[in-house]
TORKOL-4160 file (C-alpha; in steps of 0.2 Angstrom, whole numbers, padded with zeros to 4 digits, m for minus):
409
<pt num="1" X="0590" Y="0486" Z="0214"/>
<pt num="2" X="0590" Y="0474" Z="0199"/>
<pt num="3" X="0594" Y="0483" Z="0181"/>
<pt num="4" X="0580" Y="0488" Z="0171"/>
<pt num="5" X="0587" Y="0479" Z="0156"/>
<pt num="6" X="0586" Y="0462" Z="0165"/>
<pt num="7" X="0568" Y="0462" Z="0170"/>
<pt num="8" X="0563" Y="0444" Z="0163"/>
<pt num="9" X="0554" Y="0432" Z="0174"/>
<pt num="10" X="0556" Y="0414" Z="0173"/>
<pt num="11" X="0543" Y="0403" Z="0181"/>
<pt num="12" X="0545" Y="0385" Z="0183"/>
<pt num="13" X="0530" Y="0372" Z="0184"/>
<pt num="14" X="0535" Y="0356" Z="0191"/>
<pt num="15" X="0523" Y="0342" Z="0186"/>
<pt num="16" X="0521" Y="0324" Z="0190"/>
<pt num="17" X="0505" Y="0317" Z="0182"/>
<pt num="18" X="0495" Y="0333" Z="0182"/>
<pt num="19" X="0485" Y="0329" Z="0167"/>
<pt num="20" X="0469" Y="0334" Z="0175"/>
<pt num="21" X="0476" Y="0351" Z="0181"/>
<pt num="22" X="0490" Y="0356" Z="0169"/>
<pt num="23" X="0478" Y="0363" Z="0155"/>
<pt num="24" X="0469" Y="0374" Z="0168"/>
<pt num="25" X="0484" Y="0380" Z="0177"/>
<pt num="26" X="0494" Y="0385" Z="0160"/>
<pt num="27" X="0479" Y="0394" Z="0153"/>
<pt num="28" X="0478" Y="0404" Z="0168"/>
<pt num="29" X="0496" Y="0408" Z="0168"/>
<pt num="30" X="0496" Y="0413" Z="0149"/>
<pt num="31" X="0480" Y="0423" Z="0152"/>
<pt num="32" X="0488" Y="0434" Z="0165"/>
<pt num="33" X="0506" Y="0435" Z="0158"/>
<pt num="34" X="0503" Y="0454" Z="0150"/>
<pt num="35" X="0495" Y="0459" Z="0166"/>
<pt num="36" X="0509" Y="0454" Z="0176"/>
<pt num="37" X="0522" Y="0461" Z="0165"/>
<pt num="38" X="0513" Y="0478" Z="0165"/>
<pt num="39" X="0510" Y="0478" Z="0183"/>
<pt num="40" X="0528" Y="0474" Z="0188"/>
<pt num="41" X="0537" Y="0482" Z="0174"/>
<pt num="42" X="0543" Y="0466" Z="0167"/>
<pt num="43" X="0550" Y="0464" Z="0150"/>
<pt num="44" X="0543" Y="0446" Z="0147"/>
<pt num="45" X="0540" Y="0429" Z="0157"/>
<pt num="46" X="0546" Y="0413" Z="0153"/>
<pt num="47" X="0535" Y="0399" Z="0157"/>
<pt num="48" X="0544" Y="0382" Z="0159"/>
<pt num="49" X="0534" Y="0366" Z="0163"/>
<pt num="50" X="0547" Y="0352" Z="0170"/>
<pt num="51" X="0538" Y="0335" Z="0168"/>
<pt num="52" X="0545" Y="0325" Z="0183"/>
<pt num="53" X="0544" Y="0308" Z="0176"/>
<pt num="54" X="0525" Y="0309" Z="0171"/>
<pt num="55" X="0517" Y="0293" Z="0165"/>
<pt num="56" X="0500" Y="0301" Z="0160"/>
<pt num="57" X="0496" Y="0315" Z="0147"/>
<pt num="58" X="0504" Y="0329" Z="0156"/>
<pt num="59" X="0518" Y="0332" Z="0143"/>
<pt num="60" X="0506" Y="0330" Z="0127"/>
<pt num="61" X="0495" Y="0343" Z="0135"/>
<pt num="62" X="0508" Y="0355" Z="0141"/>
<pt num="63" X="0516" Y="0354" Z="0123"/>
<pt num="64" X="0500" Y="0360" Z="0115"/>
<pt num="65" X="0502" Y="0377" Z="0123"/>
<pt num="66" X="0511" Y="0390" Z="0113"/>
<pt num="67" X="0525" Y="0400" Z="0123"/>
<pt num="68" X="0527" Y="0387" Z="0136"/>
<pt num="69" X="0544" Y="0377" Z="0136"/>
<pt num="70" X="0542" Y="0359" Z="0141"/>
<pt num="71" X="0556" Y="0349" Z="0149"/>
<pt num="72" X="0554" Y="0331" Z="0151"/>
<pt num="73" X="0562" Y="0320" Z="0164"/>
<pt num="74" X="0562" Y="0301" Z="0158"/>
<pt num="75" X="0561" Y="0296" Z="0177"/>
<pt num="76" X="0556" Y="0305" Z="0193"/>
<pt num="77" X="0571" Y="0316" Z="0200"/>
<pt num="78" X="0561" Y="0324" Z="0214"/>
<pt num="79" X="0551" Y="0340" Z="0216"/>
<pt num="80" X="0566" Y="0351" Z="0220"/>
<pt num="81" X="0576" Y="0345" Z="0206"/>
<pt num="82" X="0563" Y="0349" Z="0194"/>
<pt num="83" X="0562" Y="0367" Z="0199"/>
<pt num="84" X="0581" Y="0369" Z="0199"/>
<pt num="85" X="0583" Y="0362" Z="0182"/>
<pt num="86" X="0570" Y="0374" Z="0176"/>
<pt num="87" X="0580" Y="0388" Z="0184"/>
<pt num="88" X="0596" Y="0383" Z="0174"/>
<pt num="89" X="0584" Y="0382" Z="0158"/>
<pt num="90" X="0578" Y="0399" Z="0160"/>
<pt num="91" X="0586" Y="0416" Z="0157"/>
<pt num="92" X="0577" Y="0426" Z="0169"/>
<pt num="93" X="0585" Y="0437" Z="0182"/>
<pt num="94" X="0570" Y="0434" Z="0193"/>
<pt num="95" X="0565" Y="0416" Z="0196"/>
<pt num="96" X="0548" Y="0409" Z="0202"/>
<pt num="97" X="0539" Y="0393" Z="0203"/>
<pt num="98" X="0521" Y="0388" Z="0204"/>
<pt num="99" X="0513" Y="0371" Z="0208"/>
<pt num="100" X="0504" Y="0363" Z="0193"/>
<pt num="101" X="0488" Y="0358" Z="0204"/>
<pt num="102" X="0479" Y="0374" Z="0202"/>
<pt num="103" X="0479" Y="0378" Z="0219"/>
<pt num="104" X="0488" Y="0395" Z="0218"/>
<pt num="105" X="0483" Y="0411" Z="0207"/>
<pt num="106" X="0497" Y="0416" Z="0195"/>
<pt num="107" X="0491" Y="0433" Z="0195"/>
<pt num="108" X="0500" Y="0435" Z="0212"/>
<pt num="109" X="0518" Y="0435" Z="0203"/>
<pt num="110" X="0514" Y="0454" Z="0199"/>
<pt num="111" X="0515" Y="0459" Z="0217"/>
<pt num="112" X="0529" Y="0447" Z="0221"/>
<pt num="113" X="0539" Y="0453" Z="0207"/>
<pt num="114" X="0536" Y="0471" Z="0212"/>
<pt num="115" X="0543" Y="0468" Z="0230"/>
<pt num="116" X="0560" Y="0462" Z="0222"/>
<pt num="117" X="0561" Y="0475" Z="0208"/>
<pt num="118" X="0558" Y="0488" Z="0222"/>
<pt num="119" X="0573" Y="0480" Z="0230"/>
<pt num="120" X="0563" Y="0477" Z="0246"/>
<pt num="121" X="0566" Y="0458" Z="0245"/>
<pt num="122" X="0577" Y="0444" Z="0239"/>
<pt num="123" X="0564" Y="0431" Z="0242"/>
<pt num="124" X="0545" Y="0433" Z="0240"/>
<pt num="125" X="0535" Y="0419" Z="0248"/>
<pt num="126" X="0516" Y="0417" Z="0245"/>
<pt num="127" X="0507" Y="0413" Z="0261"/>
<pt num="128" X="0494" Y="0400" Z="0260"/>
<pt num="129" X="0489" Y="0403" Z="0278"/>
<pt num="130" X="0475" Y="0417" Z="0276"/>
<pt num="131" X="0457" Y="0415" Z="0282"/>
<pt num="132" X="0452" Y="0411" Z="0264"/>
<pt num="133" X="0464" Y="0397" Z="0262"/>
<pt num="134" X="0456" Y="0381" Z="0258"/>
<pt num="135" X="0472" Y="0371" Z="0264"/>
<pt num="136" X="0467" Y="0355" Z="0273"/>
<pt num="137" X="0467" Y="0357" Z="0292"/>
<pt num="138" X="0481" Y="0345" Z="0296"/>
<pt num="139" X="0493" Y="0352" Z="0283"/>
<pt num="140" X="0488" Y="0370" Z="0291"/>
<pt num="141" X="0493" Y="0364" Z="0308"/>
<pt num="142" X="0508" Y="0357" Z="0301"/>
<pt num="143" X="0514" Y="0374" Z="0294"/>
<pt num="144" X="0510" Y="0382" Z="0309"/>
<pt num="145" X="0521" Y="0370" Z="0318"/>
<pt num="146" X="0535" Y="0373" Z="0306"/>
<pt num="147" X="0533" Y="0392" Z="0308"/>
<pt num="148" X="0535" Y="0391" Z="0327"/>
<pt num="149" X="0551" Y="0380" Z="0325"/>
<pt num="150" X="0559" Y="0392" Z="0312"/>
<pt num="151" X="0556" Y="0407" Z="0323"/>
<pt num="152" X="0562" Y="0399" Z="0339"/>
<pt num="153" X="0579" Y="0393" Z="0330"/>
<pt num="154" X="0581" Y="0407" Z="0318"/>
<pt num="155" X="0574" Y="0423" Z="0328"/>
<pt num="156" X="0564" Y="0426" Z="0312"/>
<pt num="157" X="0548" Y="0420" Z="0306"/>
<pt num="158" X="0537" Y="0416" Z="0291"/>
<pt num="159" X="0519" Y="0409" Z="0291"/>
<pt num="160" X="0521" Y="0397" Z="0277"/>
<pt num="161" X="0539" Y="0389" Z="0275"/>
<pt num="162" X="0533" Y="0375" Z="0263"/>
<pt num="163" X="0524" Y="0387" Z="0251"/>
<pt num="164" X="0524" Y="0381" Z="0233"/>
<pt num="165" X="0523" Y="0399" Z="0225"/>
<pt num="166" X="0538" Y="0411" Z="0227"/>
<pt num="167" X="0550" Y="0423" Z="0217"/>
<pt num="168" X="0568" Y="0425" Z="0220"/>
<pt num="169" X="0583" Y="0433" Z="0211"/>
<pt num="170" X="0595" Y="0422" Z="0203"/>
<pt num="171" X="0608" Y="0428" Z="0214"/>
<pt num="172" X="0599" Y="0423" Z="0229"/>
<pt num="173" X="0596" Y="0406" Z="0222"/>
<pt num="174" X="0615" Y="0404" Z="0220"/>
<pt num="175" X="0618" Y="0410" Z="0237"/>
<pt num="176" X="0606" Y="0396" Z="0245"/>
<pt num="177" X="0614" Y="0382" Z="0236"/>
<pt num="178" X="0614" Y="0368" Z="0238"/>
<pt num="179" X="0596" Y="0363" Z="0241"/>
<pt num="180" X="0587" Y="0346" Z="0241"/>
<pt num="181" X="0579" Y="0338" Z="0226"/>
<pt num="182" X="0563" Y="0332" Z="0234"/>
<pt num="183" X="0547" Y="0340" Z="0242"/>
<pt num="184" X="0557" Y="0346" Z="0256"/>
<pt num="185" X="0565" Y="0359" Z="0243"/>
<pt num="186" X="0554" Y="0374" Z="0249"/>
<pt num="187" X="0556" Y="0372" Z="0268"/>
<pt num="188" X="0575" Y="0370" Z="0266"/>
<pt num="189" X="0575" Y="0385" Z="0255"/>
<pt num="190" X="0565" Y="0394" Z="0269"/>
<pt num="191" X="0576" Y="0390" Z="0283"/>
<pt num="192" X="0592" Y="0395" Z="0274"/>
<pt num="193" X="0585" Y="0412" Z="0268"/>
<pt num="194" X="0580" Y="0416" Z="0286"/>
<pt num="195" X="0596" Y="0410" Z="0294"/>
<pt num="196" X="0606" Y="0420" Z="0281"/>
<pt num="197" X="0597" Y="0435" Z="0284"/>
<pt num="198" X="0590" Y="0438" Z="0266"/>
<pt num="199" X="0577" Y="0450" Z="0264"/>
<pt num="200" X="0561" Y="0440" Z="0264"/>
<pt num="201" X="0543" Y="0446" Z="0261"/>
<pt num="202" X="0528" Y="0437" Z="0263"/>
<pt num="203" X="0512" Y="0441" Z="0254"/>
<pt num="204" X="0495" Y="0433" Z="0256"/>
<pt num="205" X="0489" Y="0422" Z="0242"/>
<pt num="206" X="0473" Y="0413" Z="0239"/>
<pt num="207" X="0474" Y="0394" Z="0240"/>
<pt num="208" X="0461" Y="0383" Z="0231"/>
<pt num="209" X="0457" Y="0365" Z="0233"/>
<pt num="210" X="0469" Y="0356" Z="0222"/>
<pt num="211" X="0464" Y="0347" Z="0205"/>
<pt num="212" X="0468" Y="0328" Z="0206"/>
<pt num="213" X="0477" Y="0318" Z="0218"/>
<pt num="214" X="0489" Y="0325" Z="0230"/>
<pt num="215" X="0507" Y="0318" Z="0229"/>
<pt num="216" X="0510" Y="0323" Z="0248"/>
<pt num="217" X="0512" Y="0310" Z="0262"/>
<pt num="218" X="0508" Y="0319" Z="0278"/>
<pt num="219" X="0519" Y="0310" Z="0289"/>
<pt num="220" X="0533" Y="0304" Z="0278"/>
<pt num="221" X="0534" Y="0321" Z="0269"/>
<pt num="222" X="0531" Y="0331" Z="0286"/>
<pt num="223" X="0546" Y="0321" Z="0293"/>
<pt num="224" X="0556" Y="0327" Z="0277"/>
<pt num="225" X="0552" Y="0344" Z="0280"/>
<pt num="226" X="0557" Y="0345" Z="0298"/>
<pt num="227" X="0574" Y="0337" Z="0293"/>
<pt num="228" X="0576" Y="0350" Z="0280"/>
<pt num="229" X="0572" Y="0364" Z="0291"/>
<pt num="230" X="0585" Y="0357" Z="0304"/>
<pt num="231" X="0598" Y="0353" Z="0291"/>
<pt num="232" X="0596" Y="0371" Z="0282"/>
<pt num="233" X="0599" Y="0379" Z="0300"/>
<pt num="234" X="0613" Y="0368" Z="0304"/>
<pt num="235" X="0623" Y="0370" Z="0288"/>
<pt num="236" X="0623" Y="0388" Z="0291"/>
<pt num="237" X="0620" Y="0392" Z="0309"/>
<pt num="238" X="0626" Y="0376" Z="0318"/>
<pt num="239" X="0627" Y="0386" Z="0334"/>
<pt num="240" X="0608" Y="0389" Z="0335"/>
<pt num="241" X="0605" Y="0370" Z="0336"/>
<pt num="242" X="0619" Y="0366" Z="0346"/>
<pt num="243" X="0616" Y="0379" Z="0359"/>
<pt num="244" X="0599" Y="0371" Z="0362"/>
<pt num="245" X="0608" Y="0355" Z="0366"/>
<pt num="246" X="0621" Y="0365" Z="0377"/>
<pt num="247" X="0607" Y="0374" Z="0386"/>
<pt num="248" X="0598" Y="0356" Z="0389"/>
<pt num="249" X="0613" Y="0348" Z="0397"/>
<pt num="250" X="0616" Y="0363" Z="0408"/>
<pt num="251" X="0598" Y="0364" Z="0414"/>
<pt num="252" X="0598" Y="0345" Z="0416"/>
<pt num="253" X="0614" Y="0345" Z="0426"/>
<pt num="254" X="0608" Y="0358" Z="0438"/>
<pt num="255" X="0592" Y="0349" Z="0441"/>
<pt num="256" X="0601" Y="0332" Z="0444"/>
<pt num="257" X="0615" Y="0340" Z="0455"/>
<pt num="258" X="0604" Y="0351" Z="0467"/>
<pt num="259" X="0601" Y="0337" Z="0479"/>
<pt num="260" X="0619" Y="0331" Z="0481"/>
<pt num="261" X="0626" Y="0348" Z="0481"/>
<pt num="262" X="0615" Y="0353" Z="0496"/>
<pt num="263" X="0619" Y="0337" Z="0504"/>
<pt num="264" X="0638" Y="0341" Z="0503"/>
<pt num="265" X="0636" Y="0359" Z="0508"/>
<pt num="266" X="0626" Y="0353" Z="0525"/>
<pt num="267" X="0637" Y="0337" Z="0528"/>
<pt num="268" X="0654" Y="0339" Z="0519"/>
<pt num="269" X="0652" Y="0322" Z="0513"/>
<pt num="270" X="0643" Y="0311" Z="0499"/>
<pt num="271" X="0634" Y="0295" Z="0502"/>
<pt num="272" X="0638" Y="0280" Z="0490"/>
<pt num="273" X="0621" Y="0279" Z="0484"/>
<pt num="274" X="0623" Y="0296" Z="0476"/>
<pt num="275" X="0635" Y="0289" Z="0463"/>
<pt num="276" X="0622" Y="0287" Z="0450"/>
<pt num="277" X="0617" Y="0306" Z="0452"/>
<pt num="278" X="0635" Y="0311" Z="0452"/>
<pt num="279" X="0640" Y="0301" Z="0436"/>
<pt num="280" X="0624" Y="0307" Z="0427"/>
<pt num="281" X="0629" Y="0325" Z="0431"/>
<pt num="282" X="0648" Y="0323" Z="0425"/>
<pt num="283" X="0642" Y="0314" Z="0409"/>
<pt num="284" X="0630" Y="0329" Z="0406"/>
<pt num="285" X="0643" Y="0341" Z="0409"/>
<pt num="286" X="0656" Y="0334" Z="0398"/>
<pt num="287" X="0641" Y="0332" Z="0384"/>
<pt num="288" X="0638" Y="0350" Z="0387"/>
<pt num="289" X="0657" Y="0355" Z="0385"/>
<pt num="290" X="0658" Y="0344" Z="0370"/>
<pt num="291" X="0644" Y="0354" Z="0362"/>
<pt num="292" X="0653" Y="0370" Z="0366"/>
<pt num="293" X="0669" Y="0363" Z="0356"/>
<pt num="294" X="0657" Y="0358" Z="0343"/>
<pt num="295" X="0649" Y="0376" Z="0342"/>
<pt num="296" X="0667" Y="0384" Z="0340"/>
<pt num="297" X="0674" Y="0372" Z="0327"/>
<pt num="298" X="0656" Y="0371" Z="0317"/>
<pt num="299" X="0653" Y="0390" Z="0318"/>
<pt num="300" X="0671" Y="0393" Z="0311"/>
<pt num="301" X="0668" Y="0381" Z="0298"/>
<pt num="302" X="0652" Y="0387" Z="0292"/>
<pt num="303" X="0660" Y="0405" Z="0290"/>
<pt num="304" X="0670" Y="0397" Z="0277"/>
<pt num="305" X="0656" Y="0392" Z="0267"/>
<pt num="306" X="0647" Y="0399" Z="0251"/>
<pt num="307" X="0633" Y="0407" Z="0260"/>
<pt num="308" X="0634" Y="0424" Z="0269"/>
<pt num="309" X="0645" Y="0424" Z="0285"/>
<pt num="310" X="0635" Y="0420" Z="0300"/>
<pt num="311" X="0635" Y="0433" Z="0314"/>
<pt num="312" X="0641" Y="0427" Z="0330"/>
<pt num="313" X="0629" Y="0421" Z="0342"/>
<pt num="314" X="0628" Y="0422" Z="0362"/>
<pt num="315" X="0635" Y="0403" Z="0362"/>
<pt num="316" X="0648" Y="0405" Z="0347"/>
<pt num="317" X="0655" Y="0421" Z="0356"/>
<pt num="318" X="0658" Y="0412" Z="0372"/>
<pt num="319" X="0666" Y="0397" Z="0363"/>
<pt num="320" X="0677" Y="0409" Z="0353"/>
<pt num="321" X="0684" Y="0417" Z="0369"/>
<pt num="322" X="0687" Y="0401" Z="0378"/>
<pt num="323" X="0696" Y="0391" Z="0365"/>
<pt num="324" X="0710" Y="0403" Z="0361"/>
<pt num="325" X="0728" Y="0400" Z="0367"/>
<pt num="326" X="0728" Y="0413" Z="0382"/>
<pt num="327" X="0712" Y="0408" Z="0390"/>
<pt num="328" X="0715" Y="0390" Z="0387"/>
<pt num="329" X="0732" Y="0391" Z="0396"/>
<pt num="330" X="0723" Y="0400" Z="0410"/>
<pt num="331" X="0707" Y="0389" Z="0412"/>
<pt num="332" X="0718" Y="0373" Z="0408"/>
<pt num="333" X="0730" Y="0378" Z="0422"/>
<pt num="334" X="0716" Y="0381" Z="0435"/>
<pt num="335" X="0708" Y="0364" Z="0430"/>
<pt num="336" X="0726" Y="0355" Z="0432"/>
<pt num="337" X="0728" Y="0363" Z="0449"/>
<pt num="338" X="0711" Y="0358" Z="0455"/>
<pt num="339" X="0715" Y="0341" Z="0449"/>
<pt num="340" X="0731" Y="0340" Z="0459"/>
<pt num="341" X="0722" Y="0346" Z="0474"/>
<pt num="342" X="0710" Y="0331" Z="0472"/>
<pt num="343" X="0721" Y="0317" Z="0469"/>
<pt num="344" X="0737" Y="0323" Z="0480"/>
<pt num="345" X="0732" Y="0313" Z="0495"/>
<pt num="346" X="0729" Y="0297" Z="0483"/>
<pt num="347" X="0746" Y="0300" Z="0474"/>
<pt num="348" X="0756" Y="0302" Z="0491"/>
<pt num="349" X="0747" Y="0286" Z="0498"/>
<pt num="350" X="0752" Y="0276" Z="0482"/>
<pt num="351" X="0770" Y="0282" Z="0483"/>
<pt num="352" X="0773" Y="0278" Z="0501"/>
<pt num="353" X="0761" Y="0263" Z="0503"/>
<pt num="354" X="0757" Y="0256" Z="0486"/>
<pt num="355" X="0739" Y="0257" Z="0490"/>
<pt num="356" X="0725" Y="0270" Z="0486"/>
<pt num="357" X="0711" Y="0274" Z="0497"/>
<pt num="358" X="0703" Y="0289" Z="0489"/>
<pt num="359" X="0684" Y="0292" Z="0488"/>
<pt num="360" X="0677" Y="0289" Z="0471"/>
<pt num="361" X="0670" Y="0306" Z="0469"/>
<pt num="362" X="0688" Y="0314" Z="0469"/>
<pt num="363" X="0694" Y="0301" Z="0455"/>
<pt num="364" X="0678" Y="0304" Z="0444"/>
<pt num="365" X="0681" Y="0323" Z="0445"/>
<pt num="366" X="0700" Y="0322" Z="0441"/>
<pt num="367" X="0696" Y="0311" Z="0426"/>
<pt num="368" X="0683" Y="0324" Z="0420"/>
<pt num="369" X="0694" Y="0339" Z="0422"/>
<pt num="370" X="0709" Y="0330" Z="0413"/>
<pt num="371" X="0697" Y="0326" Z="0399"/>
<pt num="372" X="0691" Y="0343" Z="0398"/>
<pt num="373" X="0709" Y="0351" Z="0397"/>
<pt num="374" X="0714" Y="0338" Z="0383"/>
<pt num="375" X="0698" Y="0341" Z="0373"/>
<pt num="376" X="0700" Y="0360" Z="0374"/>
<pt num="377" X="0718" Y="0358" Z="0369"/>
<pt num="378" X="0713" Y="0348" Z="0354"/>
<pt num="379" X="0699" Y="0361" Z="0349"/>
<pt num="380" X="0711" Y="0375" Z="0350"/>
<pt num="381" X="0721" Y="0367" Z="0338"/>
<pt num="382" X="0708" Y="0364" Z="0326"/>
<pt num="383" X="0702" Y="0381" Z="0327"/>
<pt num="384" X="0720" Y="0387" Z="0323"/>
<pt num="385" X="0720" Y="0376" Z="0307"/>
<pt num="386" X="0703" Y="0383" Z="0301"/>
<pt num="387" X="0710" Y="0401" Z="0305"/>
<pt num="388" X="0724" Y="0396" Z="0293"/>
<pt num="389" X="0712" Y="0390" Z="0279"/>
<pt num="390" X="0702" Y="0406" Z="0281"/>
<pt num="391" X="0718" Y="0417" Z="0279"/>
<pt num="392" X="0724" Y="0407" Z="0264"/>
<pt num="393" X="0707" Y="0408" Z="0256"/>
<pt num="394" X="0706" Y="0427" Z="0259"/>
<pt num="395" X="0724" Y="0428" Z="0251"/>
<pt num="396" X="0720" Y="0418" Z="0236"/>
<pt num="397" X="0704" Y="0428" Z="0233"/>
<pt num="398" X="0714" Y="0445" Z="0235"/>
<pt num="399" X="0727" Y="0438" Z="0222"/>
<pt num="400" X="0713" Y="0433" Z="0210"/>
<pt num="401" X="0706" Y="0451" Z="0211"/>
<pt num="402" X="0723" Y="0458" Z="0208"/>
<pt num="403" X="0726" Y="0447" Z="0193"/>
<pt num="404" X="0709" Y="0452" Z="0186"/>
<pt num="405" X="0712" Y="0470" Z="0187"/>
<pt num="406" X="0730" Y="0468" Z="0180"/>
<pt num="407" X="0734" Y="0453" Z="0171"/>
<pt num="408" X="0752" Y="0457" Z="0170"/>
<pt num="409" X="0755" Y="0455" Z="0189"/>
């Protein structure tokens, strides 16, 4: 639980040409400051407006308010950059942000802070998806789709991944780094918070029609939001995303191979016209195997990152067991043995007659098996190198702790 001596809330209000809304937004914020502090047990609230390259009267109006810090970016750096600079400027142990367009009610910060101070959450999202929300229908549908995607990829869900009003601890903010500088800052934060198993709480908040013109481009920023969600997921839990590719390759291979396999079992032969299906199956098989190696390597690399160590998933557990020296020796030997069985007649024929009359299917499968063995060998070496990095990192961290305890050592 956060110490009672550090109950300061820093609220950042990013603003880009919001002269029509900034006055009303700041008036509402200052009017509820005392009530928020009393309700949540806060010592004080820092209100910080970050003008993100505004060319209208936004800065002038914001500076007319007492008890409001105004930071000015000469040029536009991005929504996320403005919020994070405000976090760095502020001193609060709790960090919040609020859109400057007048759509959200700052009084909701009271309940948000209470959720964190009572140690029930590390990140609190204000969900704008309630029945009373005045969010445009197309944006509501987009948020709904993002929620479904996040739930499918992470196994956890939020209703409003792009909410522009939220509170988090300063520690959580540091753990979520790096975060993007643009409008996709919020969905990226949501994705990382979900996938790193942070304690997340959503509370419903009212959402009004914005004052002034929206800066959001539905299609361009919608694509960025999607990229941010996938990027946040891949950076921490790559096995989730890559596992989907592995599953698709496996299902596609089974579907394409069904008829040739049935034909071979009935007739003990393959027709030449089946070569297209045969090659497609082997390509998909190799793609699936390559994805499995990528899961093993990327999952191990992700565990070395600054975020919380991800737990093993179904796919990463399989990969971890396959790409270790002893299992590699076993299945590599099996592949080599079957490879020899497939091409032994061709080898004998070439040695005795200097010609090869071997069916194309055997040659293709033999080449596939040798490629799998070679790639498995390389992957196992890479995992060994990463394991040594992890051990060195742990050793250095332990030495730093010892030096900190006893500088004479």
